C-alpha positions as CSV (number, residue, x, y, z in Angstrom):
1,M,-16.5,79.7,-14.4
2,S,-17.5,77.0,-11.9
3,D,-15.1,76.2,-9.0
4,P,-13.5,72.8,-9.8
5,R,-12.8,72.1,-6.1
6,P,-15.1,69.4,-4.6
7,L,-17.6,70.8,-2.0
8,I,-17.8,68.9,1.3
9,A,-21.0,69.6,3.2
10,H,-20.6,68.9,6.9
11,V,-23.9,68.2,8.6
12,L,-24.3,68.6,12.4
13,Y,-27.2,68.9,14.8
14,G,-25.9,72.3,15.8
15,F,-22.7,74.3,15.3
16,R,-21.6,75.7,18.6
17,V,-19.0,75.1,21.3
18,G,-18.3,71.4,21.7
19,G,-15.7,68.8,21.1
20,L,-17.3,67.3,18.0
21,E,-17.8,70.8,16.5
22,N,-14.3,71.9,17.4
23,G,-13.0,68.8,15.5
24,V,-14.9,70.0,12.4
25,V,-13.4,73.5,12.7
26,N,-9.9,71.9,13.0
27,L,-10.6,69.8,9.9
28,I,-11.8,72.6,7.8
29,N,-8.9,74.9,8.8
30,G,-6.4,72.1,8.2
31,L,-7.5,70.8,4.8
32,P,-5.7,72.5,1.9
33,E,-7.8,75.4,0.6
34,S,-6.7,74.7,-2.9
35,R,-8.2,71.2,-2.9
36,Y,-11.6,71.5,-1.1
37,R,-14.5,73.8,-0.5
38,H,-16.8,73.5,2.5
39,A,-20.3,74.2,3.8
40,V,-21.6,73.7,7.3
41,L,-25.2,72.7,7.7
42,S,-26.7,72.9,11.2
43,L,-30.0,71.1,11.6
44,T,-30.9,73.5,14.4
45,D,-28.7,76.6,14.6
46,S,-25.1,77.8,14.9
47,C,-23.3,80.3,17.1
48,P,-21.7,83.3,15.3
49,R,-18.8,83.5,17.7
50,F,-18.1,79.8,17.2
51,R,-18.4,80.1,13.4
52,A,-15.7,82.7,13.6
53,R,-13.2,80.0,14.6
54,V,-13.3,78.8,11.0
55,A,-10.4,80.6,9.5
56,R,-11.6,80.5,5.9
57,A,-13.8,83.2,4.3
58,D,-15.3,80.9,1.7
59,V,-17.2,78.6,4.0
60,E,-21.0,78.9,3.8
61,F,-23.0,78.3,7.0
62,I,-26.6,77.2,6.7
63,D,-29.0,76.9,9.7
64,L,-32.2,74.9,9.1
65,S,-34.0,75.6,12.5
66,K,-35.3,72.0,12.7
67,P,-37.8,71.4,15.5
68,P,-37.3,68.4,17.9
69,G,-38.1,65.0,16.5
70,H,-37.6,63.1,13.3
71,G,-36.8,65.4,10.3
72,F,-38.6,63.6,7.5
73,R,-40.5,66.8,6.7
74,L,-37.2,68.4,5.9
75,Y,-36.2,65.7,3.3
76,G,-37.6,67.6,0.3
77,R,-36.0,70.9,1.4
78,L,-32.7,69.2,2.1
79,A,-32.7,67.4,-1.2
80,A,-33.4,70.7,-3.0
81,L,-30.6,72.3,-1.1
82,F,-28.2,69.6,-2.0
83,R,-29.2,69.9,-5.7
84,E,-28.5,73.6,-5.5
85,L,-25.1,73.3,-3.6
86,R,-24.0,70.2,-5.6
87,P,-21.7,68.8,-2.9
88,A,-19.4,66.0,-3.8
89,V,-19.4,64.8,-0.2
90,V,-22.1,64.9,2.5
91,H,-20.5,64.2,5.8
92,T,-22.9,63.7,8.7
93,R,-21.9,63.4,12.4
94,N,-23.6,61.3,15.1
95,L,-27.1,59.9,15.3
96,A,-28.9,63.3,15.3
97,A,-27.7,64.0,11.8
98,L,-27.8,60.5,10.3
99,E,-31.2,60.8,8.7
100,V,-29.7,63.5,6.3
101,Q,-28.1,60.6,4.5
102,V,-31.5,59.9,2.9
103,P,-32.1,63.4,1.2
104,A,-28.4,63.4,0.2
105,R,-28.9,60.2,-1.7
106,M,-32.2,61.5,-3.1
107,A,-30.2,64.5,-4.5
108,G,-27.6,62.2,-6.1
109,V,-24.7,63.2,-3.8
110,P,-22.0,60.7,-4.9
111,V,-20.1,60.3,-1.6
112,R,-22.0,60.0,1.7
113,I,-19.9,59.7,4.9
114,H,-21.2,59.3,8.4
115,G,-19.1,59.8,11.5
116,E,-19.7,58.2,14.9
117,H,-18.1,60.4,17.5
118,G,-19.6,59.0,20.7
119,W,-23.0,58.4,22.4
120,D,-25.0,60.8,24.4
121,V,-26.6,60.5,27.9
122,G,-29.7,58.7,26.5
123,D,-27.5,55.8,25.5
124,P,-24.2,56.2,27.2
125,Q,-22.9,52.7,26.5
126,G,-24.5,52.2,23.0
127,T,-26.7,49.4,24.3
128,R,-30.2,50.7,23.4
129,R,-31.6,48.4,20.7
130,R,-33.9,51.2,19.3
131,Y,-30.8,53.3,18.4
132,Q,-29.1,50.3,17.0
133,W,-32.1,49.6,14.8
134,V,-32.2,53.2,13.6
135,R,-28.6,53.0,12.6
136,R,-29.2,49.7,10.7
137,A,-32.2,51.3,8.9
138,Y,-30.0,54.1,7.5
139,R,-27.0,51.8,6.8
140,P,-27.8,51.4,3.0
141,F,-27.6,55.1,2.4
142,V,-24.1,55.5,3.8
143,T,-21.0,55.1,1.5
144,R,-18.5,54.9,4.3
145,Y,-18.4,55.2,8.1
146,V,-15.8,57.0,10.2
147,A,-15.4,55.7,13.8
148,L,-13.4,57.8,16.2
149,S,-12.4,55.0,18.5
150,A,-11.9,51.3,18.5
151,Q,-15.0,50.9,20.7
152,L,-17.1,52.7,18.1
153,E,-15.6,50.7,15.3
154,G,-16.5,47.5,17.0
155,Y,-20.0,48.8,17.8
156,L,-20.7,49.7,14.1
157,N,-19.4,46.3,13.0
158,A,-21.0,44.0,15.6
159,R,-24.2,45.9,16.7
160,V,-25.1,47.8,13.5
161,G,-23.8,45.2,11.0
162,V,-21.5,47.5,9.0
163,P,-18.9,45.4,7.2
164,A,-15.4,46.2,8.4
165,A,-14.4,47.3,4.9
166,R,-16.9,50.1,5.1
167,I,-15.5,51.6,8.3
168,A,-12.5,53.9,8.6
169,R,-11.1,54.6,12.1
170,I,-9.8,58.2,12.3
171,C,-9.0,59.5,15.8
172,N,-9.1,63.2,16.6
173,G,-5.9,65.1,16.5
174,V,-4.8,68.2,18.5
175,D,-2.8,71.2,17.4
176,A,0.4,70.7,19.5
177,R,1.6,74.1,18.6
178,R,-1.3,76.0,20.2
179,F,-1.6,73.5,23.1
180,H,1.8,73.2,24.8
181,P,3.0,73.0,28.3
182,A,3.5,76.1,30.4
183,E,7.2,77.1,30.4
184,R,7.6,77.8,34.1
185,G,4.8,76.1,36.0
186,R,1.1,77.1,36.0
187,E,0.4,80.4,34.2
188,P,-1.9,83.2,35.4
189,L,-5.3,83.2,33.6
190,A,-7.3,86.4,33.0
191,G,-10.2,86.6,35.3
192,S,-9.3,83.6,37.4
193,P,-9.5,83.9,41.2
194,F,-7.0,81.0,41.5
195,N,-3.8,82.5,40.1
196,A,-1.8,82.4,43.4
197,S,1.2,80.2,43.1
198,A,0.6,78.4,46.4
199,L,-2.7,76.8,45.0
200,R,-3.1,73.5,43.2
201,V,-5.7,74.0,40.5
202,I,-7.6,71.2,38.7
203,G,-10.1,71.8,36.0
204,T,-12.3,70.5,33.3
205,V,-13.5,72.1,30.0
206,G,-16.7,71.2,28.1
207,R,-20.4,71.9,27.6
208,L,-22.3,71.7,30.9
209,Q,-24.6,68.8,30.2
210,A,-25.5,65.6,31.9
211,V,-23.3,63.3,29.7
212,K,-20.2,65.3,30.8
213,D,-21.2,64.8,34.5
214,Q,-19.4,67.9,36.0
215,T,-21.7,67.5,39.0
216,L,-19.9,64.3,39.9
217,L,-16.6,66.2,39.9
218,V,-17.9,68.8,42.3
219,R,-19.2,66.0,44.6
220,A,-15.9,64.2,44.5
221,F,-14.0,67.5,45.2
222,A,-16.3,68.0,48.2
223,R,-15.7,64.5,49.4
224,L,-11.9,64.9,49.3
225,L,-12.2,68.1,51.3
226,R,-14.2,66.3,54.0
227,S,-11.9,63.3,54.1
228,E,-8.5,64.9,53.9
229,P,-9.0,68.6,54.7
230,Q,-5.3,69.4,55.3
231,L,-4.1,67.7,52.2
232,A,-6.8,69.4,50.1
233,A,-6.5,72.8,51.6
234,P,-4.7,74.4,48.6
235,L,-6.9,72.6,46.0
236,R,-9.2,74.6,43.7
237,L,-11.5,73.6,41.0
238,C,-12.1,75.4,37.7
239,I,-15.1,74.4,35.5
240,V,-15.0,76.0,32.0
241,G,-18.1,75.8,29.8
242,D,-21.8,76.6,29.7
243,G,-25.0,74.7,29.1
244,P,-28.1,73.3,30.7
245,L,-26.3,71.8,33.7
246,R,-25.1,75.2,35.0
247,A,-28.0,75.8,37.5
248,D,-27.6,72.3,38.9
249,L,-23.8,72.9,39.3
250,E,-24.4,76.2,41.0
251,R,-26.8,74.5,43.5
252,T,-24.4,71.7,44.2
253,V,-21.5,74.1,44.8
254,A,-23.6,76.2,47.2
255,E,-25.0,73.2,49.1
256,A,-21.5,71.9,49.6
257,G,-20.2,75.3,50.8
258,L,-17.6,75.4,48.0
259,G,-18.2,79.0,46.8
260,G,-14.6,80.1,47.4
261,R,-13.0,77.0,46.0
262,V,-14.9,76.3,42.8
263,W,-15.0,78.7,39.9
264,L,-17.7,78.3,37.2
265,A,-15.9,80.2,34.5
266,G,-18.5,80.0,31.8
267,E,-17.8,79.7,28.1
268,R,-14.3,81.0,27.1
269,D,-12.4,81.3,23.8
270,D,-8.9,80.8,25.3
271,T,-8.8,77.1,25.9
272,P,-5.0,76.8,25.4
273,E,-4.5,79.5,28.1
274,V,-7.0,77.8,30.3
275,M,-5.0,74.5,30.1
276,R,-1.8,76.3,31.0
277,A,-3.5,77.7,34.1
278,L,-4.2,74.2,35.5
279,D,-2.1,71.6,37.4
280,G,-4.3,68.7,36.2
281,F,-7.3,68.0,34.0
282,V,-10.4,65.9,34.8
283,L,-13.0,64.5,32.4
284,P,-15.8,62.7,34.4
285,S,-18.0,61.9,31.4
286,R,-20.5,59.1,31.3
287,A,-19.8,58.6,27.6
288,E,-17.1,59.8,25.2
289,G,-15.7,59.2,21.7
290,I,-12.1,60.4,21.3
291,S,-12.2,63.5,23.5
292,N,-10.7,66.7,22.1
293,T,-10.3,68.2,25.5
294,V,-8.4,65.2,26.8
295,L,-6.0,65.5,23.9
296,E,-5.7,69.2,24.5
297,A,-4.9,68.6,28.1
298,M,-2.3,66.0,27.3
299,A,-0.7,68.3,24.7
300,S,-0.5,70.9,27.4
301,G,1.5,68.6,29.6
302,L,-1.3,68.0,32.1
303,P,-1.9,64.7,33.9
304,V,-5.4,63.5,33.2
305,I,-8.1,61.7,35.3
306,A,-10.8,60.4,33.0
307,S,-13.7,58.0,33.3
308,A,-13.0,54.7,31.7
309,V,-15.6,55.0,28.9
310,G,-15.6,55.3,25.1
311,G,-12.2,56.2,23.7
312,N,-10.7,57.5,27.0
313,P,-8.8,54.3,27.6
314,E,-7.3,54.7,24.1
315,L,-5.9,58.1,25.1
316,V,-5.0,57.8,28.7
317,D,-2.4,55.2,29.4
318,A,-3.4,54.5,33.0
319,G,-0.5,54.9,35.4
320,R,1.8,56.5,32.7
321,T,-0.1,59.5,31.4
322,G,-2.9,59.7,33.9
323,T,-5.6,57.8,35.8
324,L,-8.8,56.0,34.7
325,V,-11.8,55.7,37.1
326,P,-15.2,54.1,36.7
327,A,-17.9,56.4,35.4
328,G,-20.2,57.8,38.0
329,D,-17.9,56.7,40.9
330,E,-17.6,59.6,43.3
331,E,-15.3,57.8,45.7
332,A,-12.9,56.6,43.0
333,L,-12.7,60.0,41.6
334,A,-11.9,61.6,45.0
335,A,-9.2,58.9,45.6
336,A,-7.6,59.7,42.2
337,L,-7.5,63.4,43.1
338,A,-6.0,62.6,46.5
339,G,-3.3,60.5,44.6
340,W,-2.3,63.6,42.7
341,L,-1.9,65.6,45.9
342,H,0.1,62.9,47.6
343,A,2.5,62.4,44.7
344,P,2.8,65.8,42.8
345,Q,6.1,64.7,41.1
346,R,4.5,61.6,39.7
347,A,1.6,63.7,38.4
348,R,4.0,66.0,36.6
349,A,5.8,63.1,35.0
350,Q,2.4,61.7,33.8
351,G,1.7,65.1,32.2
352,L,5.0,65.1,30.3
353,A,4.4,61.5,29.1
354,G,1.0,62.6,27.9
355,R,2.6,65.3,25.8
356,V,4.9,62.8,24.2
357,R,2.0,60.5,23.5
358,V,0.1,63.2,21.6
359,E,3.2,64.1,19.5
360,E,3.7,60.5,18.5
361,G,0.1,59.4,17.8
362,F,-2.5,62.2,17.9
363,S,-1.2,65.1,15.8
364,L,-3.6,67.4,14.1
365,D,-1.7,67.1,10.8
366,G,-2.0,63.3,10.9
367,M,-5.8,63.5,11.5
368,V,-6.2,66.0,8.6
369,A,-4.1,63.8,6.3
370,R,-6.3,60.7,7.0
371,Y,-9.5,62.6,6.3
372,A,-8.0,64.0,3.0
373,A,-7.0,60.5,2.0
374,L,-10.5,59.2,2.7
375,Y,-12.2,62.0,0.8
376,D,-9.8,61.5,-2.2
377,E,-10.3,57.7,-2.2
378,L,-14.1,57.9,-2.2
379,L,-14.2,60.7,-4.8
380,A,-12.0,58.8,-7.1
381,A,-14.1,55.7,-6.7
382,A,-17.3,57.7,-7.4
383,G,-15.7,59.0,-10.6
């Protein structure tokens, strides 16, 4: 007997540690098992440890090992795969997966959704006309778009020419049960060299890549130590994540003589515990959608410093829940860090306000409900 639940095929460039990918995990885990089935297609590959975060045993993971460049040679293979799987919905994410909309339509998939989660370092402000043209070329194949921020919604409408009625804005949500403030101040973290109570620990979590610009954070940290050495004496920096920028970060840390003050923690599976081991969170990205890690930090009661790009201004209420700084501005970032040190009580108040903001507007349950409503609406319309 065939399974009557509609199958949703989530298509990503790769399925490994990252904010976008973590959002897909949260969505799959949160949607009612009785109503939907899921498959995750990685155009390149996936990480077994990361796949284990999906709590359901009935999710199929498919890696296509696509080489770099346009994937039109895969169209026939993808169309055949979709005919075999018979998904009711194909849901692609970001530009790297957009072309899969073509074989999905070739295979007769009734609902084809494309999500815009943010731009990468090759087009941090979404201004490159080539990428706008590519998005316009695939526009006829997409049933409905999902924009994760007001900025991305405006981009799709004004730059790509997608009618407003074909765009749904669904922000990320965070599990405020897993991510919660520490009960009695910063908590010790397994393996951390910065557990002493006298220290002030700031940190960031994310894949080590140019668009996240963790190198800027190290340089700003070093600048603060030079300009206000006594104020910054107890300050320590924790950078969690792995990726192609690691060697550059190690070199920057060594050249600045920060070996005892900066911990490159690598990839970890205990992000809620990491957040509770910090006094403040920093996201120095050059481009963002709606950042999962900012939401997780806010849910953990941490004040946030973030670059004023993408959806960050929608999350961080400057002056109330944290601070916004220009992207790439080392001096402004160092000044924002100094502001925390000069006014620790204000920083703690911002963290508490951030927690309230998450509870009121960015809950995981709310995000899941909005996606479920979108899937149901489009499936009903497709008959």
